[in-house]
PQR file with spaces between the fields and no chain letter, atoms N, CA, C, O and H, PARSE charges and radii, in Angstrom:
ATOM       1  N    MET     1      19.196  -65.280   18.922 -0.4000 1.5000
ATOM       2  CA   MET     1      17.986  -65.757   19.557 -0.0000 2.0000
ATOM       3  C    MET     1      18.259  -66.986   20.430  0.5500 1.7000
ATOM       4  O    MET     1      17.750  -67.075   21.547 -0.5500 1.4000
ATOM       5  N    ILE     2      19.058  -67.930   19.928 -0.4000 1.5000
ATOM       6  CA   ILE     2      19.311  -69.154   20.683 -0.0000 2.0000
ATOM       7  C    ILE     2      20.073  -68.876   21.970  0.5500 1.7000
ATOM       8  O    ILE     2      19.954  -69.650   22.920 -0.5500 1.4000
ATOM       9  H    ILE     2      19.472  -67.858   19.020  0.4000 1.0000
ATOM      10  N    ASP     3      20.853  -67.796   22.035 -0.4000 1.5000
ATOM      11  CA   ASP     3      21.592  -67.501   23.258 -0.0000 2.0000
ATOM      12  C    ASP     3      20.682  -66.982   24.372  0.5500 1.7000
ATOM      13  O    ASP     3      21.135  -66.846   25.509 -0.5500 1.4000
ATOM      14  H    ASP     3      20.949  -67.168   21.263  0.4000 1.0000
ATOM      15  N    LYS     4      19.415  -66.690   24.080 -0.4000 1.5000
ATOM      16  CA   LYS     4      18.465  -66.246   25.105 -0.0000 2.0000
ATOM      17  C    LYS     4      17.781  -67.414   25.806  0.5500 1.7000
ATOM      18  O    LYS     4      17.096  -67.217   26.809 -0.5500 1.4000
ATOM      19  H    LYS     4      19.047  -66.801   23.157  0.4000 1.0000
ATOM      20  N    ILE     5      17.961  -68.629   25.287 -0.4000 1.5000
ATOM      21  CA   ILE     5      17.347  -69.810   25.893 -0.0000 2.0000
ATOM      22  C    ILE     5      18.340  -70.418   26.871  0.5500 1.7000
ATOM      23  O    ILE     5      19.474  -70.724   26.502 -0.5500 1.4000
ATOM      24  H    ILE     5      18.517  -68.789   24.472  0.4000 1.0000
ATOM      25  N    ARG     6      17.915  -70.592   28.118 -0.4000 1.5000
ATOM      26  CA   ARG     6      18.753  -71.215   29.142 -0.0000 2.0000
ATOM      27  C    ARG     6      17.925  -72.252   29.886  0.5500 1.7000
ATOM      28  O    ARG     6      16.713  -72.104   30.042 -0.5500 1.4000
ATOM      29  H    ARG     6      16.994  -70.344   28.417  0.4000 1.0000
ATOM      30  N    PHE     7      18.594  -73.297   30.340 -0.4000 1.5000
ATOM      31  CA   PHE     7      17.930  -74.362   31.070 -0.0000 2.0000
ATOM      32  C    PHE     7      18.335  -74.310   32.537  0.5500 1.7000
ATOM      33  O    PHE     7      19.496  -74.059   32.860 -0.5500 1.4000
ATOM      34  H    PHE     7      19.578  -73.417   30.213  0.4000 1.0000
ATOM      35  N    HIS     8      17.371  -74.549   33.424 -0.4000 1.5000
ATOM      36  CA   HIS     8      17.617  -74.535   34.859 -0.0000 2.0000
ATOM      37  C    HIS     8      16.928  -75.739   35.490  0.5500 1.7000
ATOM      38  O    HIS     8      15.739  -75.959   35.257 -0.5500 1.4000
ATOM      39  H    HIS     8      16.428  -74.753   33.162  0.4000 1.0000
ATOM      40  N    PRO     9      17.654  -76.523   36.287 -0.5600 1.5000
ATOM      41  CA   PRO     9      17.010  -77.638   36.981  0.2800 2.0000
ATOM      42  C    PRO     9      16.041  -77.127   38.049  0.5500 1.7000
ATOM      43  O    PRO     9      16.307  -76.124   38.712 -0.5500 1.4000
ATOM      44  N    ILE    10      14.925  -77.822   38.206 -0.4000 1.5000
ATOM      45  CA   ILE    10      13.933  -77.463   39.221 -0.0000 2.0000
ATOM      46  C    ILE    10      13.509  -78.740   39.950  0.5500 1.7000
ATOM      47  O    ILE    10      13.362  -79.799   39.340 -0.5500 1.4000
ATOM      48  H    ILE    10      14.709  -78.637   37.668  0.4000 1.0000
ATOM      49  N    LEU    11      13.319  -78.620   41.250 -0.4000 1.5000
ATOM      50  CA   LEU    11      12.897  -79.735   42.084 -0.0000 2.0000
ATOM      51  C    LEU    11      11.620  -79.316   42.808  0.5500 1.7000
ATOM      52  O    LEU    11      11.563  -78.244   43.410 -0.5500 1.4000
ATOM      53  H    LEU    11      13.439  -77.760   41.746  0.4000 1.0000
ATOM      54  N    ALA    12      10.606  -80.160   42.748 -0.4000 1.5000
ATOM      55  CA   ALA    12       9.332  -79.836   43.397 -0.0000 2.0000
ATOM      56  C    ALA    12       8.707  -81.110   43.948  0.5500 1.7000
ATOM      57  O    ALA    12       8.874  -82.196   43.393 -0.5500 1.4000
ATOM      58  H    ALA    12      10.652  -81.031   42.259  0.4000 1.0000
ATOM      59  N    ALA    13       7.994  -80.953   45.039 -0.4000 1.5000
ATOM      60  CA   ALA    13       7.218  -82.038   45.628 -0.0000 2.0000
ATOM      61  C    ALA    13       5.936  -81.413   46.142  0.5500 1.7000
ATOM      62  O    ALA    13       5.944  -80.268   46.594 -0.5500 1.4000
ATOM      63  H    ALA    13       7.858  -80.071   45.490  0.4000 1.0000
ATOM      64  N    GLY    14       4.849  -82.136   46.082 -0.4000 1.5000
ATOM      65  CA   GLY    14       3.591  -81.509   46.454 -0.0000 2.0000
ATOM      66  C    GLY    14       2.686  -82.410   47.260  0.5500 1.7000
ATOM      67  O    GLY    14       2.964  -83.590   47.479 -0.5500 1.4000
ATOM      68  H    GLY    14       4.842  -83.066   45.715  0.4000 1.0000
ATOM      69  N    ALA    15       1.605  -81.818   47.689 -0.4000 1.5000
ATOM      70  CA   ALA    15       0.586  -82.540   48.448 -0.0000 2.0000
ATOM      71  C    ALA    15      -0.784  -82.072   47.979  0.5500 1.7000
ATOM      72  O    ALA    15      -0.985  -80.897   47.673 -0.5500 1.4000
ATOM      73  H    ALA    15       1.379  -80.860   47.511  0.4000 1.0000
ATOM      74  N    ASP    16      -1.717  -83.006   47.929 -0.4000 1.5000
ATOM      75  CA   ASP    16      -3.105  -82.711   47.560 -0.0000 2.0000
ATOM      76  C    ASP    16      -4.008  -83.017   48.746  0.5500 1.7000
ATOM      77  O    ASP    16      -3.775  -83.956   49.506 -0.5500 1.4000
ATOM      78  H    ASP    16      -1.554  -83.961   48.178  0.4000 1.0000
ATOM      79  N    TYR    17      -5.034  -82.207   48.882 -0.4000 1.5000
ATOM      80  CA   TYR    17      -6.017  -82.419   49.943 -0.0000 2.0000
ATOM      81  C    TYR    17      -7.410  -82.290   49.344  0.5500 1.7000
ATOM      82  O    TYR    17      -7.728  -81.276   48.723 -0.5500 1.4000
ATOM      83  H    TYR    17      -5.224  -81.443   48.265  0.4000 1.0000
ATOM      84  N    ARG    18      -8.234  -83.301   49.524 -0.4000 1.5000
ATOM      85  CA   ARG    18      -9.598  -83.282   49.004 -0.0000 2.0000
ATOM      86  C    ARG    18     -10.481  -82.508   49.975  0.5500 1.7000
ATOM      87  O    ARG    18     -10.691  -82.933   51.111 -0.5500 1.4000
ATOM      88  H    ARG    18      -7.976  -84.125   50.028  0.4000 1.0000
ATOM      89  N    LEU    19     -10.999  -81.361   49.516 -0.4000 1.5000
ATOM      90  CA   LEU    19     -11.860  -80.534   50.356 -0.0000 2.0000
ATOM      91  C    LEU    19     -13.272  -81.106   50.437  0.5500 1.7000
ATOM      92  O    LEU    19     -13.868  -81.171   51.512 -0.5500 1.4000
ATOM      93  H    LEU    19     -10.828  -81.016   48.593  0.4000 1.0000
ATOM      94  N    ASN    20     -13.802  -81.524   49.273 -0.4000 1.5000
ATOM      95  CA   ASN    20     -15.120  -82.165   49.211 -0.0000 2.0000
ATOM      96  C    ASN    20     -15.198  -82.950   47.908  0.5500 1.7000
ATOM      97  O    ASN    20     -14.167  -83.233   47.297 -0.5500 1.4000
ATOM      98  H    ASN    20     -13.318  -81.471   48.399  0.4000 1.0000
ATOM      99  N    GLU    21     -16.398  -83.305   47.474 -0.4000 1.5000
ATOM     100  CA   GLU    21     -16.576  -84.137   46.278 -0.0000 2.0000
ATOM     101  C    GLU    21     -16.039  -83.477   45.009  0.5500 1.7000
ATOM     102  O    GLU    21     -15.630  -84.182   44.086 -0.5500 1.4000
ATOM     103  H    GLU    21     -17.236  -83.076   47.970  0.4000 1.0000
ATOM     104  N    HIS    22     -16.031  -82.158   44.938 -0.4000 1.5000
ATOM     105  CA   HIS    22     -15.651  -81.469   43.711 -0.0000 2.0000
ATOM     106  C    HIS    22     -14.344  -80.674   43.785  0.5500 1.7000
ATOM     107  O    HIS    22     -13.767  -80.367   42.742 -0.5500 1.4000
ATOM     108  H    HIS    22     -16.363  -81.586   45.688  0.4000 1.0000
ATOM     109  N    PHE    23     -13.868  -80.338   44.963 -0.4000 1.5000
ATOM     110  CA   PHE    23     -12.705  -79.460   45.080 -0.0000 2.0000
ATOM     111  C    PHE    23     -11.530  -80.138   45.765  0.5500 1.7000
ATOM     112  O    PHE    23     -11.686  -80.826   46.774 -0.5500 1.4000
ATOM     113  H    PHE    23     -14.337  -80.588   45.810  0.4000 1.0000
ATOM     114  N    ASP    24     -10.340  -79.926   45.189 -0.4000 1.5000
ATOM     115  CA   ASP    24      -9.075  -80.347   45.791 -0.0000 2.0000
ATOM     116  C    ASP    24      -8.188  -79.121   45.957  0.5500 1.7000
ATOM     117  O    ASP    24      -8.295  -78.159   45.197 -0.5500 1.4000
ATOM     118  H    ASP    24     -10.213  -79.368   44.369  0.4000 1.0000
ATOM     119  N    LEU    25      -7.323  -79.163   46.946 -0.4000 1.5000
ATOM     120  CA   LEU    25      -6.334  -78.122   47.165 -0.0000 2.0000
ATOM     121  C    LEU    25      -4.962  -78.760   46.989  0.5500 1.7000
ATOM     122  O    LEU    25      -4.685  -79.803   47.580 -0.5500 1.4000
ATOM     123  H    LEU    25      -7.236  -79.944   47.564  0.4000 1.0000
ATOM     124  N    SER    26      -4.100  -78.145   46.183 -0.4000 1.5000
ATOM     125  CA   SER    26      -2.774  -78.663   45.902 -0.0000 2.0000
ATOM     126  C    SER    26      -1.731  -77.610   46.250  0.5500 1.7000
ATOM     127  O    SER    26      -1.896  -76.436   45.918 -0.5500 1.4000
ATOM     128  H    SER    26      -4.324  -77.297   45.703  0.4000 1.0000
ATOM     129  N    VAL    27      -0.647  -78.029   46.926 -0.4000 1.5000
ATOM     130  CA   VAL    27       0.439  -77.122   47.317 -0.0000 2.0000
ATOM     131  C    VAL    27       1.765  -77.771   46.941  0.5500 1.7000
ATOM     132  O    VAL    27       1.978  -78.955   47.202 -0.5500 1.4000
ATOM     133  H    VAL    27      -0.513  -78.983   47.196  0.4000 1.0000
ATOM     134  N    GLN    28       2.674  -76.977   46.316 -0.4000 1.5000
ATOM     135  CA   GLN    28       3.980  -77.480   45.911 -0.0000 2.0000
ATOM     136  C    GLN    28       5.073  -76.485   46.265  0.5500 1.7000
ATOM     137  O    GLN    28       5.116  -75.399   45.687 -0.5500 1.4000
ATOM     138  H    GLN    28       2.501  -76.015   46.104  0.4000 1.0000
ATOM     139  N    PRO    29       5.960  -76.821   47.200 -0.5600 1.5000
ATOM     140  CA   PRO    29       7.164  -76.016   47.369  0.2800 2.0000
ATOM     141  C    PRO    29       8.142  -76.371   46.244  0.5500 1.7000
ATOM     142  O    PRO    29       8.227  -77.532   45.844 -0.5500 1.4000
ATOM     143  N    THR    30       8.874  -75.385   45.737 -0.4000 1.5000
ATOM     144  CA   THR    30       9.805  -75.602   44.629 -0.0000 2.0000
ATOM     145  C    THR    30      11.182  -75.040   44.952  0.5500 1.7000
ATOM     146  O    THR    30      11.313  -74.094   45.728 -0.5500 1.4000
ATOM     147  H    THR    30       8.804  -74.442   46.062  0.4000 1.0000
ATOM     148  N    PHE    31      12.199  -75.631   44.350 -0.4000 1.5000
ATOM     149  CA   PHE    31      13.574  -75.156   44.444 -0.0000 2.0000
ATOM     150  C    PHE    31      14.134  -75.104   43.028  0.5500 1.7000
ATOM     151  O    PHE    31      14.152  -76.121   42.334 -0.5500 1.4000
ATOM     152  H    PHE    31      12.092  -76.400   43.719  0.4000 1.0000
ATOM     153  N    LEU    32      14.587  -73.939   42.593 -0.4000 1.5000
ATOM     154  CA   LEU    32      15.124  -73.734   41.250 -0.0000 2.0000
ATOM     155  C    LEU    32      16.579  -73.321   41.372  0.5500 1.7000
ATOM     156  O    LEU    32      16.910  -72.436   42.162 -0.5500 1.4000
ATOM     157  H    LEU    32      14.572  -73.113   43.157  0.4000 1.0000
ATOM     158  N    TYR    33      17.458  -73.957   40.593 -0.4000 1.5000
ATOM     159  CA   TYR    33      18.883  -73.636   40.600 -0.0000 2.0000
ATOM     160  C    TYR    33      19.268  -73.051   39.249  0.5500 1.7000
ATOM     161  O    TYR    33      19.056  -73.680   38.213 -0.5500 1.4000
ATOM     162  H    TYR    33      17.190  -74.675   39.952  0.4000 1.0000
ATOM     163  N    TYR    34      19.832  -71.851   39.260 -0.4000 1.5000
ATOM     164  CA   TYR    34      20.279  -71.209   38.027 -0.0000 2.0000
ATOM     165  C    TYR    34      21.696  -71.659   37.706  0.5500 1.7000
ATOM     166  O    TYR    34      22.609  -71.486   38.513 -0.5500 1.4000
ATOM     167  H    TYR    34      20.005  -71.340   40.102  0.4000 1.0000
ATOM     168  N    LEU    35      21.873  -72.233   36.534 -0.4000 1.5000
ATOM     169  CA   LEU    35      23.205  -72.626   36.096 -0.0000 2.0000
ATOM     170  C    LEU    35      24.013  -71.386   35.745  0.5500 1.7000
ATOM     171  O    LEU    35      23.454  -70.422   35.223 -0.5500 1.4000
ATOM     172  H    LEU    35      21.131  -72.374   35.878  0.4000 1.0000
ATOM     173  N    PRO    36      25.318  -71.384   36.019 -0.5600 1.5000
ATOM     174  CA   PRO    36      26.143  -70.211   35.680  0.2800 2.0000
ATOM     175  C    PRO    36      26.053  -69.890   34.185  0.5500 1.7000
ATOM     176  O    PRO    36      26.012  -70.789   33.345 -0.5500 1.4000
ATOM     177  N    TYR    37      26.024  -68.600   33.872 -0.4000 1.5000
ATOM     178  CA   TYR    37      25.887  -68.153   32.485 -0.0000 2.0000
ATOM     179  C    TYR    37      26.975  -67.128   32.182  0.5500 1.7000
ATOM     180  O    TYR    37      26.984  -66.036   32.751 -0.5500 1.4000
ATOM     181  H    TYR    37      26.057  -67.869   34.553  0.4000 1.0000
ATOM     182  N    ARG    38      27.877  -67.478   31.296 -0.4000 1.5000
ATOM     183  CA   ARG    38      28.958  -66.599   30.843 -0.0000 2.0000
ATOM     184  C    ARG    38      29.763  -66.003   31.997  0.5500 1.7000
ATOM     185  O    ARG    38      30.221  -64.863   31.919 -0.5500 1.4000
ATOM     186  H    ARG    38      27.870  -68.365   30.834  0.4000 1.0000
ATOM     187  N    LYS    39      29.929  -66.762   33.041 -0.4000 1.5000
ATOM     188  CA   LYS    39      30.737  -66.365   34.195 -0.0000 2.0000
ATOM     189  C    LYS    39      30.287  -65.063   34.837  0.5500 1.7000
ATOM     190  O    LYS    39      31.076  -64.400   35.510 -0.5500 1.4000
ATOM     191  H    LYS    39      29.557  -67.689   33.105  0.4000 1.0000
ATOM     192  N    VAL    40      29.034  -64.693   34.638 -0.4000 1.5000
ATOM     193  CA   VAL    40      28.483  -63.497   35.276 -0.0000 2.0000
ATOM     194  C    VAL    40      27.655  -63.974   36.461  0.5500 1.7000
ATOM     195  O    VAL    40      26.659  -64.675   36.281 -0.5500 1.4000
ATOM     196  H    VAL    40      28.393  -65.232   34.092  0.4000 1.0000
ATOM     197  N    MET    41      28.051  -63.606   37.645 -0.4000 1.5000
ATOM     198  CA   MET    41      27.371  -64.077   38.846 -0.0000 2.0000
ATOM     199  C    MET    41      26.811  -62.891   39.622  0.5500 1.7000
ATOM     200  O    MET    41      27.095  -62.745   40.811 -0.5500 1.4000
ATOM     201  H    MET    41      28.860  -63.036   37.791  0.4000 1.0000
ATOM     202  N    THR    42      26.032  -62.052   38.977 -0.4000 1.5000
ATOM     203  CA   THR    42      25.466  -60.883   39.641 -0.0000 2.0000
ATOM     204  C    THR    42      24.081  -61.175   40.195  0.5500 1.7000
ATOM     205  O    THR    42      23.381  -60.250   40.609 -0.5500 1.4000
ATOM     206  H    THR    42      25.801  -62.171   38.011  0.4000 1.0000
ATOM     207  N    TYR    43      23.671  -62.430   40.213 -0.4000 1.5000
ATOM     208  CA   TYR    43      22.365  -62.811   40.714 -0.0000 2.0000
ATOM     209  C    TYR    43      22.532  -63.999   41.650  0.5500 1.7000
ATOM     210  O    TYR    43      23.578  -64.647   41.658 -0.5500 1.4000
ATOM     211  H    TYR    43      24.239  -63.180   39.877  0.4000 1.0000
ATOM     212  N    LYS    44      21.511  -64.282   42.429 -0.4000 1.5000
ATOM     213  CA   LYS    44      21.535  -65.452   43.303 -0.0000 2.0000
ATOM     214  C    LYS    44      21.394  -66.711   42.455  0.5500 1.7000
ATOM     215  O    LYS    44      20.702  -66.708   41.437 -0.5500 1.4000
ATOM     216  H    LYS    44      20.660  -63.755   42.422  0.4000 1.0000
ATOM     217  N    ASN    45      22.043  -67.768   42.874 -0.4000 1.5000
ATOM     218  CA   ASN    45      22.039  -69.009   42.106 -0.0000 2.0000
ATOM     219  C    ASN    45      20.797  -69.863   42.327  0.5500 1.7000
ATOM     220  O    ASN    45      20.637  -70.888   41.663 -0.5500 1.4000
ATOM     221  H    ASN    45      22.606  -67.770   43.701  0.4000 1.0000
ATOM     222  N    TYR    46      19.926  -69.474   43.228 -0.4000 1.5000
ATOM     223  CA   TYR    46      18.785  -70.318   43.540 -0.0000 2.0000
ATOM     224  C    TYR    46      17.532  -69.477   43.780  0.5500 1.7000
ATOM     225  O    TYR    46      17.598  -68.267   43.994 -0.5500 1.4000
ATOM     226  H    TYR    46      20.055  -68.642   43.767  0.4000 1.0000
ATOM     227  N    GLN    47      16.406  -70.151   43.736 -0.4000 1.5000
ATOM     228  CA   GLN    47      15.123  -69.494   43.993 -0.0000 2.0000
ATOM     229  C    GLN    47      14.215  -70.502   44.691  0.5500 1.7000
ATOM     230  O    GLN    47      14.104  -71.646   44.252 -0.5500 1.4000
ATOM     231  H    GLN    47      16.352  -71.135   43.562  0.4000 1.0000
ATOM     232  N    LEU    48      13.576  -70.089   45.759 -0.4000 1.5000
ATOM     233  CA   LEU    48      12.601  -70.903   46.461 -0.0000 2.0000
ATOM     234  C    LEU    48      11.212  -70.368   46.143  0.5500 1.7000
ATOM     235  O    LEU    48      11.019  -69.156   46.052 -0.5500 1.4000
ATOM     236  H    LEU    48      13.666  -69.159   46.115  0.4000 1.0000
ATOM     237  N    GLY    49      10.259  -71.253   45.977 -0.4000 1.5000
ATOM     238  CA   GLY    49       8.914  -70.802   45.644 -0.0000 2.0000
ATOM     239  C    GLY    49       7.854  -71.706   46.245  0.5500 1.7000
ATOM     240  O    GLY    49       8.152  -72.777   46.775 -0.5500 1.4000
ATOM     241  H    GLY    49      10.417  -72.238   46.051  0.4000 1.0000
ATOM     242  N    LEU    50       6.625  -71.259   46.152 -0.4000 1.5000
ATOM     243  CA   LEU    50       5.479  -72.027   46.624 -0.0000 2.0000
ATOM     244  C    LEU    50       4.349  -71.839   45.620  0.5500 1.7000
ATOM     245  O    LEU    50       3.956  -70.713   45.315 -0.5500 1.4000
ATOM     246  H    LEU    50       6.384  -70.390   45.722  0.4000 1.0000
ATOM     247  N    GLN    51       3.834  -72.943   45.113 -0.4000 1.5000
ATOM     248  CA   GLN    51       2.742  -72.900   44.151 -0.0000 2.0000
ATOM     249  C    GLN    51       1.515  -73.535   44.784  0.5500 1.7000
ATOM     250  O    GLN    51       1.615  -74.545   45.480 -0.5500 1.4000
ATOM     251  H    GLN    51       4.153  -73.858   45.360  0.4000 1.0000
ATOM     252  N    GLY    52       0.370  -72.942   44.539 -0.4000 1.5000
ATOM     253  CA   GLY    52      -0.878  -73.479   45.061 -0.0000 2.0000
ATOM     254  C    GLY    52      -1.941  -73.521   43.976  0.5500 1.7000
ATOM     255  O    GLY    52      -1.966  -72.671   43.086 -0.5500 1.4000
ATOM     256  H    GLY    52       0.289  -72.121   43.973  0.4000 1.0000
ATOM     257  N    GLN    53      -2.815  -74.508   44.054 -0.4000 1.5000
ATOM     258  CA   GLN    53      -3.886  -74.659   43.069 -0.0000 2.0000
ATOM     259  C    GLN    53      -5.163  -75.107   43.767  0.5500 1.7000
ATOM     260  O    GLN    53      -5.127  -75.810   44.777 -0.5500 1.4000
ATOM     261  H    GLN    53      -2.794  -75.199   44.777  0.4000 1.0000
ATOM     262  N    VAL    54      -6.265  -74.693   43.216 -0.4000 1.5000
ATOM     263  CA   VAL    54      -7.577  -75.225   43.589 -0.0000 2.0000
ATOM     264  C    VAL    54      -8.092  -75.967   42.359  0.5500 1.7000
ATOM     265  O    VAL    54      -8.205  -75.375   41.286 -0.5500 1.4000
ATOM     266  H    VAL    54      -6.294  -74.122   42.396  0.4000 1.0000
ATOM     267  N    LEU    55      -8.401  -77.245   42.500 -0.4000 1.5000
ATOM     268  CA   LEU    55      -8.841  -78.074   41.387 -0.0000 2.0000
ATOM     269  C    LEU    55     -10.316  -78.395   41.535  0.5500 1.7000
ATOM     270  O    LEU    55     -10.790  -78.698   42.630 -0.5500 1.4000
ATOM     271  H    LEU    55      -8.309  -77.726   43.372  0.4000 1.0000
ATOM     272  N    TYR    56     -11.041  -78.326   40.423 -0.4000 1.5000
ATOM     273  CA   TYR    56     -12.467  -78.653   40.420 -0.0000 2.0000
ATOM     274  C    TYR    56     -12.685  -79.910   39.587  0.5500 1.7000
ATOM     275  O    TYR    56     -12.198  -80.001   38.460 -0.5500 1.4000
ATOM     276  H    TYR    56     -10.656  -78.080   39.533  0.4000 1.0000
ATOM     277  N    HIS    57     -13.412  -80.875   40.135 -0.4000 1.5000
ATOM     278  CA   HIS    57     -13.738  -82.118   39.435 -0.0000 2.0000
ATOM     279  C    HIS    57     -15.202  -82.092   39.017  0.5500 1.7000
ATOM     280  O    HIS    57     -16.083  -81.806   39.828 -0.5500 1.4000
ATOM     281  H    HIS    57     -13.807  -80.801   41.051  0.4000 1.0000
ATOM     282  N    PHE    58     -15.457  -82.394   37.739 -0.4000 1.5000
ATOM     283  CA   PHE    58     -16.826  -82.450   37.235 -0.0000 2.0000
ATOM     284  C    PHE    58     -17.492  -83.742   37.623  0.5500 1.7000
ATOM     285  O    PHE    58     -18.654  -83.965   37.282 -0.5500 1.4000
ATOM     286  H    PHE    58     -14.741  -82.627   37.081  0.4000 1.0000
């Protein structure tokens, strides 16, 4: 079971924009780096992503 757990560094930076009194829009580009695992390199070592959120304030 413990051999199924792997750690990967991730880097993200984001920006928030206030749409109005109750809603915010948040966007975060991300970069994930996969550490080598058992010398098997059949996958790409990195992943780029984009996360977005709509936030509501009470």
